[in-house]
N, C-alpha and C positions, 0 to 999 in steps of 0.2 A: 504493500500500500504506500502511495506517495505521501510524503510529509505535506502538511498544510502549507500553502504558499503564504508569503508575507502579507499579500493583499487580503487573503481570506482570514488570516489571524487578526490583522488590523481591523477588518470589518467586524469580526466577532467581538473584538475588544470594545469597539465603539458601541456595538449593540448592547453588550453586557454593561458597560459604563452607563449608557443612557438609561437602561432598565433600573440599575441600582440607584442612580440619582433620583429618578422619578419615584422609586419606591420609598426613598427616604424623605422626599420632599413633602411638605405639609400640603395636603389637599383632601377635599371631601371625597370619601370612597364611593359616593353615589351620584356625584356630579359628572356626567359623562361627556359634557361638551362645554364650550365657551369658557375656557380657562385663560382667556386673553387678559391683557392689561385692563385694569379698572379705571374709572374716572378719577377716583381718589389718588390712585397711583400716578396717573398723568398729572394731576393737579400738583402733587408734591414735587414733581420734576420740572414742571413748566416755569418759565420766567414770568409769564402773565397768563391770565385766563379772563376772557371777556365774553359778553353777550352783545350781539348787535346785528346789523344787516349789511349785506354787500351791495355795491352799486358802482357805476362808472367804470365798468370793466373795459380794459383796452388791450386788444390783441396785437402783439408786435412780432410774432413769429419766433421768439426765443424759446429756449428749452422749457422755461416756466410758462410760456404762452403769453405773458404780458403782466399787467398790473390790475389791481382792483382796490377800490376804496372800501374801507370798513367803518361804518358809522357805529361808534361805541355807545351802547345804551346803559350797560351795567358792567362794572369791573369787579370781578370776584377775587382776582389776585393781581396786584399792580406792580409796576416797574417804573423806574425813573424815566425811561424812554417814552412813556405814554402819559406822564403826568401833565394835567391841564389840557389834554387833547380830546376832542370830540370825534375827530376823524383821523384815521391813519391809512397809509397806502401800503398794501401788501404786495410782495413780488410774486404774485400768482394771478393767472387769468381765471376768474370764476364767473361763469355765466350768470345772468340775472336770475335771482331766486326771490320768491315771495316771502318765505318764512325767515325767522330769525335763526342765528347760528350761535352755538357755543364753541368758541375758538381757543385752542391752546397754542401758545407761541413760545419759542426760545429767542434769544438774542445772540447773533453771531456776527462778530466784527462790526458792531454798531448797527446792524440791520435786524429788523424784526423778521423772524423765520417761523411762520405758522406750520405746525406739523400735524394737527388733528382738528377737524371740524365736525360738529354734530348738529344736524338740522333739528330745530325745535318745532315740532308739529303744534298746531293750534291747541291750546289747553294742556300742553305738556307740563308735567311736574318735574322735569329733569333738573332744572335749576334749583328748585326747592329741595329735591332729593340730594343733589350734590352739595349744596350749602350745608345741609344737616349732616351729611356724611363727613364732610370736612370738620365740622364741629365736634364730632365724636371720634375722630381718627386717633386720638391719644388715649381713648378709653380702652377697657379690656376687650379682647376679641369677642366675648359673649355679648357685651353691650353694643359693640359695633354691628354684630350680626342681628341682634334684636331690632336695631334701628332699620336695617336693610329688609327684615322680614316684612314690614308694612308696605314695602314697595315691590315685593317679589312678583305680585300679580297685577302690577300697574297696567293701565290701559295703554300707556306709552311704552312702546317696545324698547327704546333705548334705556329707559329707566329700569324696566323689568329685567332686561338682560344684564345690566350692570350690577343690580342687586344679586342676581344669580351668580355672577362671576365672583362676587365677594364670598359667597358660600363655596364656590368651586375651588378657590385657593385657600380655604380654611381647613384646618384639621378637624376631624370628627370630635375630638375632645373639646374644641372651641365652642361647640354648640350643644353637646350632649346634655348638660345640665340645664342650660337655658331653655331648651326645647320642651322641657317638662311643664313650663308655664305658658306655652303658646295655646291659642284657641283651637282646639281640635276640630270643631265643626267648620271653621273657616278653611282649614287645610283640606278637610274632607270634601268641601265644596269645590275647591280647586281640582281635586282628583276626579270628581264626578263631571266636571265641565268638559264637554267635548272639544272645546277650543284650546285646552291645555296641551302644549307640545309634549309628545311622549318622552323626550329627553329629560323633562322635569319630574317625571313620575318618581324616580329614585330618590331625589332630594325631598320632595313633598312627603312621600311615604315614610322616609326615615324620620322626619320631624314628627309626623303623626304617631309613629311608633312609640315616642316618648311621652306623649300627652293624651293619646286616644284611649278608648275603652272597647268593650265587647262588640258594639255595633260597628266600630271602625275596623276591627279585625275581620269582620264579615265582608266589609267593603274591599279590603285588601285582597282577601281570598277570591272574591268575585272578579277582581281585576287580573289576578294571576291566572285564573281559569279562562279568561276571555281571550279567544284566539287573536283578536285584533290588538289587544293590549300587550300580548306576548311579543309582538313584533318590535316593541320599543326597546330602548337601551337601559331602562331603569328597572328591569325585572329583579336584579339582585337587591335593590333598595326595597322593593315591595316584599320580597322574601324575608329580608332582615327585619323589617318592621312587623311582619306577621309573627316572627319569632319573638319579638319584643312584647307583643300583646298576648300571644298564646304559645308559649315556649314548647310545651309537650306536643301539642297538636301540630304546630308548624314544623317541628323537628322531624316528626314522623312523615310529614308531607315531603320534606326535602330529601330524606333518605329514599323515599319511593321514587323521586325524580331521578336521582343519580344512578339507581340500579336498574332503571327501565331502559333497555337498549332500543326500545321503539320510540322513546321520547326524543324530540328534536334536540340537536346538539346545543343550540343557544340556551335552551331551558336547563339542560344538564350543566352547562358551563356557568350559568347564573347561579345555580345551586352550589357549585364549587366555589365561586367567588364569595357567596354568602358564608360558607364554612370558613374561608380565610378571614373574613371580617369578624366572625364570632371568635375565632382563635386569637386574633390580634387585639380585638377591642372589647368583646363581650363574653368572656368565659364564664361570667355569672349567669348567663342564660342557658348555655349548653356546656356540660363539662368537657374538658379536654380529652378525656378518655372516650367519650361519646363521639367527639369530633374525629378522633383517629379512626374509630370504627366506621364512621361515615365516609372518611377519605379512602379507606380500603375498599369500599364498594366501587369506587371509581376505577380501581385497578383492573376490574373485569371488562372495562369498556376500552376496546382497542384504540378508538379515536380520542380517548382522554387519559389513558393510563399514564402517559408520560407526565401529565400535569399532577396526577396523584402521587406519583413516585417523587417528583421534585418537591412537592409540599411536605411529604413525609421526611424527606432528607433535610429540608430546612427546619422542620420541627424536631429533628434529631430522634426520630422514632426508630431506633436501631433494633427494637424487638420485632420489627416487621421485615427484617433482613431475609429470612427464609421465604416469606410470602413474595417478596419482590424478586429475589433471585430465581424463583420458580417460573417467573414470567418469561425470562430470557429463553429464547428458542422456541417458544410456543408459536405454532403456525398463525394463530389469530393475531399475535402481537409481534410478528416478525417485521417490524418497521424500524428504519434507522433511528428516528427520534426516541422510540421506546427503548431500543437497545442501548443508546447512549445514556438515557436517563437511568437505566439499571446500573450501568458502569459507574456513573457519577455517584449514585447511592453507595455502591460497593466500595468505592475509593475512600469514602468517609466513614463507613460503618466500622466499628471496632470488633465486630463479630468474626470469629475464626473462619466461618464459611465464606465471608466476604473477602478475606485476605486470600483464601484459596482460589476464589473465583477470579480475582484480579490477576493472580499469578498465572492462571490458565489463559486468560485473555492476553496477557503480556507475551506469553509464548506463541499464541496464535497470531497476534498482530500488535507488535510492540509500538509501532508508530501511532496507532489508534489510541492506545492507552496513554501514551505520552502526551499527545495532543489534548486529550480530555483532561489530564492532570493539569496541564498548563492553563487551560481555559478556566478550570475550577479555581486555581490559585489566583488568576486575574480577577475573577468574580469576587472572591473573598477579599482581595486587596481593595477593590473598589468599594465594597460594602462595609469595610471595617471603619469604625468611628474614628474621627481624628484624635490624635494624642492629646492628653490634657495640657492646658497651657501652664507653663512654669513661670514663676515670678522672676 
């Protein structure tokens, strides 16, 4: 077998590094989209932030297209360069617009450089939202997220999506306790609303899981069983919330999902993601021993067994060594990613049989074992916490 080329190794390293960084990064486990920069983040970086209207656009054929005057109505963040001015000329050609704009600008070499503009629809509460969000930016994460909650379902898209982004970049621990005091019927109404985007189901459900009751568990179960709702990306959030409200019932449901090879892959994978969440964040709901049993059910699924093997390795469940080594060579599981997952597990397992298995594979294909060892080491190095700071 040929050794991995430098390019392949480098690609694998980048992929591993990217995964590890994202896994460590603070982010909501149930927010599947819109993790982009927030308005508060841009506000902090901008030299100035203004509200106003564009006019007197002049096209000159340059790279920027020309210039446009900006009539300043409100200054949310000021700078010396605009003090006392009602109108400024921006080095961009912007076609005539009817609505007002929220504009973020930098200053570069004495020139105003606009880098973000958000059109304000009639009746928009975006400026109100941003002003309030800036006002609580130094508060605790829970207080900031509680403020954003009131704007999550705003009729104004830009406001609603920015409030969602604040949750998307937050850690679960940031809102776990705060969510207990949220109005459950309001959240349930959002979930029942046919206009609610499917990518929001996970976040809304996870919030409801902390403050809801029996009737809300029934709502979540009905959504999980709805073929149309299953197409969304928030199924793991619905499942996790179901466990929060009805632990025993929901855990039995999840086990049924993962061992049913006739169940569609996305549902089984959502169940897997829910088990990861319970292991990392909520072992108070389902014991770790029960979660291990649930994860071993995945080992029987050829299209998912590599995921289960990897999670058991990361959980250091070496008592599963025999169970996992028995997978190697099975016709149903004779897939490269599964074989590699078994080898990765064996390389880290302290069990005697694992050492014998690695020795056998090294004799059969030394390069394959060496490449796998190197990639495992790189992954461990990337995931290792930084050394403590010394005085």
